All heavy atoms as TSV, in Angstrom:
chain	resi	resn	atom	element	x	y	z
A	1	MET	N	N	-21.215	8.163	23.160
A	1	MET	CA	C	-19.956	7.461	23.308
A	1	MET	C	C	-19.151	8.176	24.395
A	1	MET	O	O	-19.019	9.395	24.392
A	1	MET	CB	C	-19.201	7.469	21.978
A	1	MET	CG	C	-17.968	6.636	22.004
A	1	MET	SD	S	-17.026	6.554	20.464
A	1	MET	CE	C	-18.219	6.191	19.241
A	2	SER	N	N	-18.604	7.403	25.290
A	2	SER	CA	C	-17.846	7.982	26.391
A	2	SER	C	C	-16.481	8.481	25.902
A	2	SER	O	O	-15.962	8.012	24.881
A	2	SER	CB	C	-17.652	6.939	27.492
A	2	SER	OG	O	-16.761	5.939	27.057
A	3	PRO	N	N	-15.875	9.420	26.623
A	3	PRO	CA	C	-14.555	9.927	26.218
A	3	PRO	C	C	-13.481	8.834	26.204
A	3	PRO	O	O	-12.587	8.852	25.354
A	3	PRO	CB	C	-14.245	10.983	27.266
A	3	PRO	CG	C	-15.562	11.412	27.807
A	3	PRO	CD	C	-16.445	10.206	27.719
A	4	ALA	N	N	-13.582	7.892	27.114
A	4	ALA	CA	C	-12.589	6.811	27.150
A	4	ALA	C	C	-12.705	5.927	25.908
A	4	ALA	O	O	-11.696	5.523	25.314
A	4	ALA	CB	C	-12.770	5.976	28.410
A	5	LEU	N	N	-13.925	5.638	25.501
A	5	LEU	CA	C	-14.130	4.817	24.310
A	5	LEU	C	C	-13.684	5.559	23.057
A	5	LEU	O	O	-13.100	4.961	22.146
A	5	LEU	CB	C	-15.604	4.420	24.205
A	5	LEU	CG	C	-15.961	3.379	23.144
A	5	LEU	CD1	C	-15.208	2.079	23.422
A	5	LEU	CD2	C	-17.443	3.130	23.132
A	6	LEU	N	N	-13.908	6.856	23.025
A	6	LEU	CA	C	-13.464	7.662	21.895
A	6	LEU	C	C	-11.935	7.673	21.799
A	6	LEU	O	O	-11.366	7.541	20.711
A	6	LEU	CB	C	-14.010	9.082	22.024
A	6	LEU	CG	C	-13.711	10.024	20.881
A	6	LEU	CD1	C	-14.361	9.510	19.603
A	6	LEU	CD2	C	-14.222	11.412	21.208
A	7	LYS	N	N	-11.268	7.800	22.940
A	7	LYS	CA	C	-9.799	7.752	22.946
A	7	LYS	C	C	-9.291	6.388	22.482
A	7	LYS	O	O	-8.276	6.294	21.796
A	7	LYS	CB	C	-9.258	8.063	24.342
A	7	LYS	CG	C	-9.267	9.534	24.669
A	7	LYS	CD	C	-8.824	9.800	26.083
A	7	LYS	CE	C	-7.358	9.525	26.247
A	7	LYS	NZ	N	-6.846	9.971	27.542
A	8	MET	N	N	-10.012	5.325	22.858
A	8	MET	CA	C	-9.611	4.000	22.426
A	8	MET	C	C	-9.688	3.880	20.909
A	8	MET	O	O	-8.777	3.362	20.266
A	8	MET	CB	C	-10.496	2.935	23.071
A	8	MET	CG	C	-10.096	1.527	22.675
A	8	MET	SD	S	-11.415	0.305	22.826
A	8	MET	CE	C	-12.539	0.817	21.555
A	9	TRP	N	N	-10.779	4.358	20.297
A	9	TRP	CA	C	-10.934	4.265	18.846
A	9	TRP	C	C	-9.907	5.129	18.127
A	9	TRP	O	O	-9.393	4.745	17.070
A	9	TRP	CB	C	-12.348	4.655	18.427
A	9	TRP	CG	C	-13.332	3.559	18.690
A	9	TRP	CD1	C	-14.331	3.575	19.602
A	9	TRP	CD2	C	-13.389	2.286	18.048
A	9	TRP	NE1	N	-15.013	2.387	19.569
A	9	TRP	CE2	C	-14.457	1.577	18.614
A	9	TRP	CE3	C	-12.642	1.678	17.053
A	9	TRP	CZ2	C	-14.794	0.289	18.211
A	9	TRP	CZ3	C	-12.981	0.397	16.650
A	9	TRP	CH2	C	-14.048	-0.270	17.227
A	10	ILE	N	N	-9.590	6.284	18.673
A	10	ILE	CA	C	-8.580	7.149	18.053
A	10	ILE	C	C	-7.216	6.480	18.098
A	10	ILE	O	O	-6.476	6.483	17.113
A	10	ILE	CB	C	-8.566	8.527	18.740
A	10	ILE	CG1	C	-9.845	9.281	18.410
A	10	ILE	CG2	C	-7.347	9.337	18.332
A	10	ILE	CD1	C	-10.048	10.557	19.194
A	11	SER	N	N	-6.859	5.882	19.227
A	11	SER	CA	C	-5.567	5.208	19.314
A	11	SER	C	C	-5.530	3.959	18.438
A	11	SER	O	O	-4.489	3.637	17.854
A	11	SER	CB	C	-5.230	4.857	20.761
A	11	SER	OG	O	-6.151	3.922	21.272
A	12	LEU	N	N	-6.645	3.270	18.306
A	12	LEU	CA	C	-6.706	2.119	17.408
A	12	LEU	C	C	-6.509	2.557	15.958
A	12	LEU	O	O	-5.830	1.881	15.184
A	12	LEU	CB	C	-8.037	1.385	17.571
A	12	LEU	CG	C	-8.193	0.100	16.772
A	12	LEU	CD1	C	-7.227	-0.954	17.283
A	12	LEU	CD2	C	-9.614	-0.399	16.852
A	13	GLY	N	N	-7.079	3.693	15.605
A	13	GLY	CA	C	-6.868	4.243	14.266
A	13	GLY	C	C	-5.413	4.583	14.008
A	13	GLY	O	O	-4.900	4.356	12.904
A	14	SER	N	N	-4.726	5.107	14.997
A	14	SER	CA	C	-3.305	5.414	14.797
A	14	SER	C	C	-2.467	4.137	14.702
A	14	SER	O	O	-1.478	4.107	13.976
A	14	SER	CB	C	-2.795	6.328	15.903
A	14	SER	OG	O	-2.558	5.628	17.074
A	15	ILE	N	N	-2.868	3.090	15.382
A	15	ILE	CA	C	-2.174	1.808	15.243
A	15	ILE	C	C	-2.358	1.260	13.836
A	15	ILE	O	O	-1.427	0.729	13.226
A	15	ILE	CB	C	-2.665	0.808	16.319
A	15	ILE	CG1	C	-2.214	1.252	17.698
A	15	ILE	CG2	C	-2.167	-0.602	16.024
A	15	ILE	CD1	C	-2.843	0.484	18.833
A	16	VAL	N	N	-3.574	1.419	13.287
A	16	VAL	CA	C	-3.822	1.009	11.905
A	16	VAL	C	C	-2.962	1.816	10.945
A	16	VAL	O	O	-2.394	1.277	9.993
A	16	VAL	CB	C	-5.331	1.131	11.569
A	16	VAL	CG1	C	-5.581	0.964	10.083
A	16	VAL	CG2	C	-6.132	0.120	12.360
A	17	PHE	N	N	-2.829	3.132	11.199
A	17	PHE	CA	C	-1.932	3.964	10.389
A	17	PHE	C	C	-0.511	3.420	10.421
A	17	PHE	O	O	0.181	3.397	9.405
A	17	PHE	CB	C	-1.935	5.406	10.883
A	17	PHE	CG	C	-3.067	6.243	10.393
A	17	PHE	CD1	C	-3.202	7.548	10.824
A	17	PHE	CD2	C	-4.015	5.748	9.506
A	17	PHE	CE1	C	-4.237	8.347	10.378
A	17	PHE	CE2	C	-5.063	6.536	9.061
A	17	PHE	CZ	C	-5.167	7.835	9.498
A	18	MET	N	N	-0.062	2.979	11.591
A	18	MET	CA	C	1.303	2.447	11.709
A	18	MET	C	C	1.463	1.160	10.906
A	18	MET	O	O	2.481	0.972	10.229
A	18	MET	CB	C	1.655	2.209	13.173
A	18	MET	CG	C	1.910	3.449	13.941
A	18	MET	SD	S	2.402	3.054	15.615
A	18	MET	CE	C	2.289	4.653	16.373
A	19	PHE	N	N	0.490	0.257	10.972
A	19	PHE	CA	C	0.569	-0.977	10.196
A	19	PHE	C	C	0.563	-0.701	8.696
A	19	PHE	O	O	1.331	-1.310	7.944
A	19	PHE	CB	C	-0.571	-1.932	10.547
A	19	PHE	CG	C	-0.341	-2.720	11.799
A	19	PHE	CD1	C	-1.231	-2.637	12.854
A	19	PHE	CD2	C	0.764	-3.550	11.931
A	19	PHE	CE1	C	-1.020	-3.355	14.009
A	19	PHE	CE2	C	0.983	-4.271	13.083
A	19	PHE	CZ	C	0.087	-4.172	14.129
A	20	ILE	N	N	-0.276	0.235	8.262
A	20	ILE	CA	C	-0.309	0.601	6.845
A	20	ILE	C	C	1.026	1.186	6.415
A	20	ILE	O	O	1.542	0.878	5.341
A	20	ILE	CB	C	-1.468	1.581	6.573
A	20	ILE	CG1	C	-2.808	0.884	6.726
A	20	ILE	CG2	C	-1.348	2.191	5.182
A	20	ILE	CD1	C	-3.996	1.833	6.687
A	21	SER	N	N	1.598	2.028	7.253
A	21	SER	CA	C	2.868	2.653	6.881
A	21	SER	C	C	4.011	1.642	6.843
A	21	SER	O	O	4.854	1.701	5.945
A	21	SER	CB	C	3.193	3.805	7.822
A	21	SER	OG	O	3.427	3.342	9.113
A	22	VAL	N	N	4.041	0.698	7.766
A	22	VAL	CA	C	5.093	-0.327	7.743
A	22	VAL	C	C	4.979	-1.181	6.484
A	22	VAL	O	O	5.975	-1.463	5.803
A	22	VAL	CB	C	5.034	-1.203	9.015
A	22	VAL	CG1	C	5.872	-2.449	8.876
A	22	VAL	CG2	C	5.469	-0.400	10.218
A	23	PHE	N	N	3.762	-1.582	6.132
A	23	PHE	CA	C	3.545	-2.377	4.934
A	23	PHE	C	C	3.908	-1.576	3.680
A	23	PHE	O	O	4.534	-2.099	2.748
A	23	PHE	CB	C	2.087	-2.840	4.884
A	23	PHE	CG	C	1.770	-3.731	3.733
A	23	PHE	CD1	C	2.277	-5.021	3.674
A	23	PHE	CD2	C	0.968	-3.286	2.704
A	23	PHE	CE1	C	1.996	-5.844	2.608
A	23	PHE	CE2	C	0.675	-4.098	1.631
A	23	PHE	CZ	C	1.194	-5.388	1.570
A	24	SER	N	N	3.550	-0.300	3.656
A	24	SER	CA	C	3.863	0.541	2.505
A	24	SER	C	C	5.358	0.786	2.357
A	24	SER	O	O	5.881	0.818	1.241
A	24	SER	CB	C	3.139	1.877	2.619
A	24	SER	OG	O	1.756	1.688	2.642
A	25	ILE	N	N	6.047	0.955	3.462
A	25	ILE	CA	C	7.501	1.136	3.406
A	25	ILE	C	C	8.167	-0.131	2.886
A	25	ILE	O	O	9.094	-0.071	2.072
A	25	ILE	CB	C	8.049	1.546	4.783
A	25	ILE	CG1	C	7.613	2.969	5.114
A	25	ILE	CG2	C	9.568	1.448	4.829
A	25	ILE	CD1	C	7.874	3.379	6.532
A	26	TYR	N	N	7.689	-1.274	3.336
A	26	TYR	CA	C	8.224	-2.533	2.818
A	26	TYR	C	C	8.018	-2.639	1.317
A	26	TYR	O	O	8.940	-3.008	0.578
A	26	TYR	CB	C	7.569	-3.721	3.533
A	26	TYR	CG	C	7.936	-5.046	2.919
A	26	TYR	CD1	C	9.184	-5.614	3.157
A	26	TYR	CD2	C	7.052	-5.719	2.092
A	26	TYR	CE1	C	9.533	-6.822	2.583
A	26	TYR	CE2	C	7.384	-6.916	1.514
A	26	TYR	CZ	C	8.627	-7.473	1.770
A	26	TYR	OH	O	8.964	-8.662	1.180
A	27	LEU	N	N	6.809	-2.319	0.857
A	27	LEU	CA	C	6.529	-2.378	-0.574
A	27	LEU	C	C	7.405	-1.403	-1.354
A	27	LEU	O	O	7.951	-1.749	-2.402
A	27	LEU	CB	C	5.059	-2.062	-0.842
A	27	LEU	CG	C	4.045	-3.140	-0.524
A	27	LEU	CD1	C	2.641	-2.625	-0.807
A	27	LEU	CD2	C	4.324	-4.397	-1.318
A	28	SER	N	N	7.543	-0.202	-0.847
A	28	SER	CA	C	8.298	0.805	-1.587
A	28	SER	C	C	9.793	0.482	-1.629
A	28	SER	O	O	10.476	0.854	-2.580
A	28	SER	CB	C	8.074	2.191	-0.987
A	28	SER	OG	O	8.702	2.310	0.261
A	29	ARG	N	N	10.299	-0.201	-0.625
A	29	ARG	CA	C	11.741	-0.508	-0.625
A	29	ARG	C	C	12.092	-1.759	-1.417
A	29	ARG	O	O	13.132	-1.801	-2.068
A	29	ARG	CB	C	12.242	-0.688	0.807
A	29	ARG	CG	C	12.381	0.595	1.557
A	29	ARG	CD	C	13.050	0.363	2.867
A	29	ARG	NE	N	13.185	1.633	3.588
A	29	ARG	CZ	C	13.725	1.730	4.776
A	29	ARG	NH1	N	14.172	0.649	5.386
A	29	ARG	NH2	N	13.812	2.891	5.352
A	30	TYR	N	N	11.254	-2.786	-1.347
A	30	TYR	CA	C	11.669	-4.081	-1.875
A	30	TYR	C	C	10.858	-4.600	-3.063
A	30	TYR	O	O	11.348	-5.430	-3.816
A	30	TYR	CB	C	11.619	-5.135	-0.766
A	30	TYR	CG	C	12.526	-4.790	0.390
A	30	TYR	CD1	C	12.009	-4.470	1.632
A	30	TYR	CD2	C	13.906	-4.764	0.218
A	30	TYR	CE1	C	12.839	-4.147	2.687
A	30	TYR	CE2	C	14.738	-4.440	1.273
A	30	TYR	CZ	C	14.207	-4.133	2.499
A	30	TYR	OH	O	15.026	-3.810	3.534
A	31	LYS	N	N	9.632	-4.163	-3.241
A	31	LYS	CA	C	8.773	-4.787	-4.245
A	31	LYS	C	C	8.489	-3.919	-5.468
A	31	LYS	O	O	8.276	-4.438	-6.548
A	31	LYS	CB	C	7.439	-5.207	-3.613
A	31	LYS	CG	C	7.574	-6.235	-2.523
A	31	LYS	CD	C	8.107	-7.537	-3.054
A	31	LYS	CE	C	8.210	-8.573	-1.947
A	31	LYS	NZ	N	8.809	-9.807	-2.416
A	32	ILE	N	N	8.452	-2.612	-5.296
A	32	ILE	CA	C	8.047	-1.725	-6.391
A	32	ILE	C	C	9.285	-1.256	-7.141
A	32	ILE	O	O	10.257	-0.793	-6.541
A	32	ILE	CB	C	7.231	-0.540	-5.847
A	32	ILE	CG1	C	5.947	-1.061	-5.227
A	32	ILE	CG2	C	6.942	0.465	-6.958
A	32	ILE	CD1	C	5.109	-0.019	-4.576
A	33	LYS	N	N	9.230	-1.373	-8.465
A	33	LYS	CA	C	10.368	-0.995	-9.292
A	33	LYS	C	C	10.224	0.400	-9.899
A	33	LYS	O	O	11.214	1.018	-10.253
A	33	LYS	CB	C	10.559	-2.013	-10.427
A	33	LYS	CG	C	10.797	-3.421	-9.929
A	33	LYS	CD	C	12.038	-3.496	-9.067
A	33	LYS	CE	C	12.249	-4.926	-8.595
A	33	LYS	NZ	N	13.175	-5.004	-7.476
A	34	ASN	N	N	8.985	0.894	-10.042
A	34	ASN	CA	C	8.760	2.222	-10.600
A	34	ASN	C	C	9.236	3.276	-9.598
A	34	ASN	O	O	8.745	3.347	-8.472
A	34	ASN	CB	C	7.275	2.411	-10.906
A	34	ASN	CG	C	6.981	3.698	-11.626
A	34	ASN	OD1	O	7.846	4.541	-11.801
A	34	ASN	ND2	N	5.734	3.835	-12.047
A	35	VAL	N	N	10.186	4.117	-10.023
A	35	VAL	CA	C	10.843	5.048	-9.105
A	35	VAL	C	C	9.869	6.108	-8.592
A	35	VAL	O	O	9.862	6.413	-7.390
A	35	VAL	CB	C	12.056	5.700	-9.794
A	35	VAL	CG1	C	12.695	6.737	-8.894
A	35	VAL	CG2	C	13.057	4.654	-10.199
A	36	ILE	N	N	9.045	6.644	-9.454
A	36	ILE	CA	C	8.120	7.700	-9.037
A	36	ILE	C	C	7.101	7.147	-8.040
A	36	ILE	O	O	6.866	7.749	-6.983
A	36	ILE	CB	C	7.413	8.312	-10.267
A	36	ILE	CG1	C	8.437	9.018	-11.148
A	36	ILE	CG2	C	6.311	9.266	-9.841
A	36	ILE	CD1	C	7.890	9.473	-12.472
A	37	PHE	N	N	6.505	6.000	-8.363
A	37	PHE	CA	C	5.531	5.397	-7.451
A	37	PHE	C	C	6.186	4.984	-6.136
A	37	PHE	O	O	5.571	5.090	-5.069
A	37	PHE	CB	C	4.864	4.198	-8.126
A	37	PHE	CG	C	3.740	3.615	-7.328
A	37	PHE	CD1	C	2.626	4.378	-6.995
A	37	PHE	CD2	C	3.786	2.306	-6.902
A	37	PHE	CE1	C	1.592	3.841	-6.258
A	37	PHE	CE2	C	2.766	1.756	-6.158
A	37	PHE	CZ	C	1.663	2.542	-5.831
A	38	LYS	N	N	7.431	4.551	-6.201
A	38	LYS	CA	C	8.176	4.164	-5.001
A	38	LYS	C	C	8.315	5.344	-4.038
A	38	LYS	O	O	8.061	5.237	-2.844
A	38	LYS	CB	C	9.557	3.654	-5.405
A	38	LYS	CG	C	10.446	3.287	-4.244
A	38	LYS	CD	C	11.838	2.958	-4.707
A	38	LYS	CE	C	11.885	1.577	-5.261
A	38	LYS	NZ	N	13.247	1.068	-5.426
A	39	TYR	N	N	8.698	6.518	-4.571
A	39	TYR	CA	C	8.886	7.688	-3.717
A	39	TYR	C	C	7.562	8.262	-3.217
A	39	TYR	O	O	7.484	8.722	-2.075
A	39	TYR	CB	C	9.693	8.756	-4.444
A	39	TYR	CG	C	11.160	8.407	-4.525
A	39	TYR	CD1	C	11.790	8.277	-5.750
A	39	TYR	CD2	C	11.904	8.180	-3.382
A	39	TYR	CE1	C	13.122	7.941	-5.833
A	39	TYR	CE2	C	13.245	7.835	-3.444
A	39	TYR	CZ	C	13.847	7.722	-4.676
A	39	TYR	OH	O	15.165	7.389	-4.742
A	40	VAL	N	N	6.531	8.201	-4.045
A	40	VAL	CA	C	5.213	8.678	-3.608
A	40	VAL	C	C	4.681	7.792	-2.486
A	40	VAL	O	O	4.178	8.289	-1.469
A	40	VAL	CB	C	4.231	8.722	-4.798
A	40	VAL	CG1	C	2.806	8.919	-4.323
A	40	VAL	CG2	C	4.621	9.808	-5.772
A	41	LEU	N	N	4.806	6.484	-2.646
A	41	LEU	CA	C	4.342	5.559	-1.614
A	41	LEU	C	C	5.150	5.710	-0.327
A	41	LEU	O	O	4.585	5.682	0.776
A	41	LEU	CB	C	4.420	4.120	-2.121
A	41	LEU	CG	C	3.779	3.054	-1.240
A	41	LEU	CD1	C	2.288	3.311	-1.099
A	41	LEU	CD2	C	4.035	1.682	-1.816
A	42	ALA	N	N	6.448	5.899	-0.450
A	42	ALA	CA	C	7.282	6.098	0.741
A	42	ALA	C	C	6.916	7.403	1.445
A	42	ALA	O	O	6.864	7.463	2.677
A	42	ALA	CB	C	8.750	6.091	0.361
A	43	PHE	N	N	6.649	8.457	0.675
A	43	PHE	CA	C	6.252	9.731	1.282
A	43	PHE	C	C	4.941	9.590	2.038
A	43	PHE	O	O	4.809	10.071	3.173
A	43	PHE	CB	C	6.132	10.812	0.200
A	43	PHE	CG	C	5.651	12.124	0.728
A	43	PHE	CD1	C	6.504	12.936	1.448
A	43	PHE	CD2	C	4.346	12.527	0.524
A	43	PHE	CE1	C	6.059	14.148	1.951
A	43	PHE	CE2	C	3.885	13.728	1.015
A	43	PHE	CZ	C	4.753	14.548	1.732
A	44	ILE	N	N	3.972	8.917	1.438
A	44	ILE	CA	C	2.686	8.696	2.105
A	44	ILE	C	C	2.881	7.852	3.369
A	44	ILE	O	O	2.291	8.132	4.416
A	44	ILE	CB	C	1.683	8.041	1.140
A	44	ILE	CG1	C	1.299	9.018	0.036
A	44	ILE	CG2	C	0.444	7.547	1.873
A	44	ILE	CD1	C	0.505	8.402	-1.092
A	45	ALA	N	N	3.726	6.830	3.274
A	45	ALA	CA	C	3.951	5.948	4.419
A	45	ALA	C	C	4.610	6.697	5.576
A	45	ALA	O	O	4.180	6.565	6.729
A	45	ALA	CB	C	4.824	4.772	3.999
A	46	TYR	N	N	5.620	7.500	5.291
A	46	TYR	CA	C	6.283	8.240	6.364
A	46	TYR	C	C	5.368	9.315	6.935
A	46	TYR	O	O	5.414	9.594	8.138
A	46	TYR	CB	C	7.598	8.830	5.876
A	46	TYR	CG	C	8.691	7.800	5.777
A	46	TYR	CD1	C	9.228	7.450	4.547
A	46	TYR	CD2	C	9.174	7.157	6.903
A	46	TYR	CE1	C	10.229	6.496	4.451
A	46	TYR	CE2	C	10.174	6.201	6.816
A	46	TYR	CZ	C	10.694	5.879	5.586
A	46	TYR	OH	O	11.677	4.936	5.504
A	47	THR	N	N	4.526	9.905	6.099
A	47	THR	CA	C	3.556	10.878	6.598
A	47	THR	C	C	2.555	10.218	7.541
A	47	THR	O	O	2.247	10.763	8.614
A	47	THR	CB	C	2.819	11.545	5.420
A	47	THR	OG1	O	3.777	12.135	4.541
A	47	THR	CG2	C	1.860	12.603	5.908
A	48	LEU	N	N	2.067	9.038	7.160
A	48	LEU	CA	C	1.153	8.306	8.045
A	48	LEU	C	C	1.831	7.924	9.363
A	48	LEU	O	O	1.203	7.967	10.424
A	48	LEU	CB	C	0.630	7.045	7.353
A	48	LEU	CG	C	-0.506	7.219	6.366
A	48	LEU	CD1	C	-0.830	5.879	5.711
A	48	LEU	CD2	C	-1.726	7.785	7.030
A	49	MET	N	N	3.099	7.560	9.296
A	49	MET	CA	C	3.829	7.196	10.519
A	49	MET	C	C	3.979	8.403	11.449
A	49	MET	O	O	3.815	8.282	12.673
A	49	MET	CB	C	5.200	6.631	10.162
A	49	MET	CG	C	5.974	6.121	11.351
A	49	MET	SD	S	5.263	4.671	12.123
A	49	MET	CE	C	5.808	3.415	11.014
A	50	ILE	N	N	4.255	9.567	10.886
A	50	ILE	CA	C	4.382	10.774	11.702
A	50	ILE	C	C	3.039	11.150	12.315
A	50	ILE	O	O	2.963	11.490	13.508
A	50	ILE	CB	C	4.967	11.922	10.859
A	50	ILE	CG1	C	6.432	11.632	10.531
A	50	ILE	CG2	C	4.824	13.260	11.566
A	50	ILE	CD1	C	7.027	12.543	9.491
A	51	ILE	N	N	1.971	11.073	11.527
A	51	ILE	CA	C	0.633	11.381	12.047
A	51	ILE	C	C	0.247	10.406	13.156
A	51	ILE	O	O	-0.286	10.804	14.197
A	51	ILE	CB	C	-0.401	11.368	10.908
A	51	ILE	CG1	C	-0.163	12.547	9.970
A	51	ILE	CG2	C	-1.833	11.394	11.451
A	51	ILE	CD1	C	-0.985	12.488	8.702
A	52	ALA	N	N	0.535	9.119	12.957
A	52	ALA	CA	C	0.203	8.113	13.968
A	52	ALA	C	C	0.983	8.354	15.258
A	52	ALA	O	O	0.423	8.249	16.351
A	52	ALA	CB	C	0.493	6.717	13.435
A	53	GLY	N	N	2.240	8.682	15.139
A	53	GLY	CA	C	3.032	8.975	16.332
A	53	GLY	C	C	2.522	10.202	17.062
A	53	GLY	O	O	2.454	10.224	18.299
A	54	PHE	N	N	2.145	11.231	16.313
A	54	PHE	CA	C	1.608	12.441	16.925
A	54	PHE	C	C	0.294	12.167	17.643
A	54	PHE	O	O	0.076	12.638	18.761
A	54	PHE	CB	C	1.421	13.515	15.845
A	54	PHE	CG	C	0.957	14.828	16.374
A	54	PHE	CD1	C	1.780	15.606	17.157
A	54	PHE	CD2	C	-0.318	15.284	16.091
A	54	PHE	CE1	C	1.354	16.830	17.648
A	54	PHE	CE2	C	-0.763	16.492	16.572
A	54	PHE	CZ	C	0.073	17.267	17.357
A	55	ILE	N	N	-0.567	11.371	17.036
A	55	ILE	CA	C	-1.847	11.023	17.666
A	55	ILE	C	C	-1.603	10.217	18.947
A	55	ILE	O	O	-2.252	10.454	19.974
A	55	ILE	CB	C	-2.752	10.254	16.692
A	55	ILE	CG1	C	-3.241	11.171	15.586
A	55	ILE	CG2	C	-3.944	9.633	17.417
A	55	ILE	CD1	C	-3.976	10.452	14.479
A	56	MET	N	N	-0.671	9.280	18.900
A	56	MET	CA	C	-0.388	8.478	20.091
A	56	MET	C	C	0.146	9.333	21.232
A	56	MET	O	O	-0.229	9.143	22.393
A	56	MET	CB	C	0.609	7.367	19.765
A	56	MET	CG	C	-0.015	6.241	19.006
A	56	MET	SD	S	-1.377	5.518	19.889
A	56	MET	CE	C	-0.775	3.900	20.152
A	57	VAL	N	N	1.009	10.280	20.910
A	57	VAL	CA	C	1.524	11.188	21.947
A	57	VAL	C	C	0.388	12.003	22.545
A	57	VAL	O	O	0.307	12.172	23.773
A	57	VAL	CB	C	2.634	12.093	21.366
A	57	VAL	CG1	C	2.946	13.242	22.293
A	57	VAL	CG2	C	3.883	11.287	21.088
A	58	LEU	N	N	-0.509	12.504	21.711
A	58	LEU	CA	C	-1.645	13.269	22.229
A	58	LEU	C	C	-2.551	12.421	23.114
A	58	LEU	O	O	-3.008	12.886	24.161
A	58	LEU	CB	C	-2.463	13.844	21.068
A	58	LEU	CG	C	-1.862	15.028	20.336
A	58	LEU	CD1	C	-2.759	15.436	19.177
A	58	LEU	CD2	C	-1.656	16.191	21.270
A	59	VAL	N	N	-2.805	11.186	22.713
A	59	VAL	CA	C	-3.675	10.318	23.504
A	59	VAL	C	C	-3.025	9.972	24.843
A	59	VAL	O	O	-3.676	10.013	25.896
A	59	VAL	CB	C	-4.034	9.037	22.711
A	59	VAL	CG1	C	-4.657	7.987	23.610
A	59	VAL	CG2	C	-4.972	9.362	21.570
A	60	VAL	N	N	-1.742	9.676	24.817
A	60	VAL	CA	C	-1.064	9.281	26.054
A	60	VAL	C	C	-0.952	10.464	27.022
A	60	VAL	O	O	-1.203	10.328	28.228
A	60	VAL	CB	C	0.329	8.690	25.742
A	60	VAL	CG1	C	1.165	8.555	26.987
A	60	VAL	CG2	C	0.181	7.355	25.060
A	61	PHE	N	N	-0.581	11.630	26.506
A	61	PHE	CA	C	-0.379	12.769	27.402
A	61	PHE	C	C	-1.652	13.558	27.700
A	61	PHE	O	O	-1.600	14.532	28.442
A	61	PHE	CB	C	0.702	13.698	26.831
A	61	PHE	CG	C	2.079	13.126	26.944
A	61	PHE	CD1	C	2.844	12.898	25.815
A	61	PHE	CD2	C	2.608	12.782	28.177
A	61	PHE	CE1	C	4.101	12.358	25.917
A	61	PHE	CE2	C	3.860	12.232	28.283
A	61	PHE	CZ	C	4.615	12.029	27.155
A	62	SER	N	N	-2.799	13.154	27.150
A	62	SER	CA	C	-4.047	13.827	27.502
A	62	SER	C	C	-4.546	13.375	28.863
A	62	SER	O	O	-5.469	13.979	29.414
A	62	SER	CB	C	-5.100	13.588	26.438
A	62	SER	OG	O	-5.474	12.231	26.391
A	63	GLY	N	N	-3.985	12.337	29.403
A	63	GLY	CA	C	-4.315	11.906	30.748
A	63	GLY	C	C	-5.490	10.962	30.807
A	63	GLY	O	O	-6.117	10.645	29.788
A	64	PRO	N	N	-5.806	10.510	31.990
A	64	PRO	CA	C	-6.926	9.581	32.146
A	64	PRO	C	C	-8.260	10.309	31.965
A	64	PRO	O	O	-8.379	11.518	32.180
A	64	PRO	CB	C	-6.771	9.077	33.578
A	64	PRO	CG	C	-6.013	10.142	34.271
A	64	PRO	CD	C	-5.119	10.767	33.234
A	65	THR	N	N	-9.254	9.541	31.580
A	65	THR	CA	C	-10.606	10.092	31.438
A	65	THR	C	C	-11.348	9.937	32.755
A	65	THR	O	O	-11.089	9.002	33.510
A	65	THR	CB	C	-11.369	9.384	30.314
A	65	THR	OG1	O	-11.381	7.994	30.587
A	65	THR	CG2	C	-10.710	9.622	28.979
A	66	PRO	N	N	-12.272	10.838	33.026
A	66	PRO	CA	C	-13.026	10.726	34.290
A	66	PRO	C	C	-13.932	9.496	34.287
A	66	PRO	O	O	-14.500	9.132	33.267
A	66	PRO	CB	C	-13.857	12.020	34.337
A	66	PRO	CG	C	-13.891	12.517	32.937
A	66	PRO	CD	C	-12.649	12.010	32.253
A	67	GLY	N	N	-14.043	8.873	35.420
A	67	GLY	CA	C	-14.878	7.672	35.556
A	67	GLY	C	C	-16.347	8.025	35.569
A	67	GLY	O	O	-16.747	9.149	35.863
A	68	ALA	N	N	-17.173	7.036	35.279
A	68	ALA	CA	C	-18.632	7.278	35.229
A	68	ALA	C	C	-19.258	7.150	36.585
A	68	ALA	O	O	-18.882	6.521	37.464
A	68	ALA	CB	C	-19.278	6.297	34.275
């Protein structure tokens, strides 16, 4: 697998993390009534959002990949 393709899959994974975190934050704020589960889900969602943002920053600032 080329480095460019690997970077693409890593960034796609971080985008998936962002979608999961947005959906989880929505659930924890508006749909879930159990307080403990609400805070656990929100913590997981915000953690995923931070990880996804960190991965995106690393991918963007790692620069272009060398051509074949």
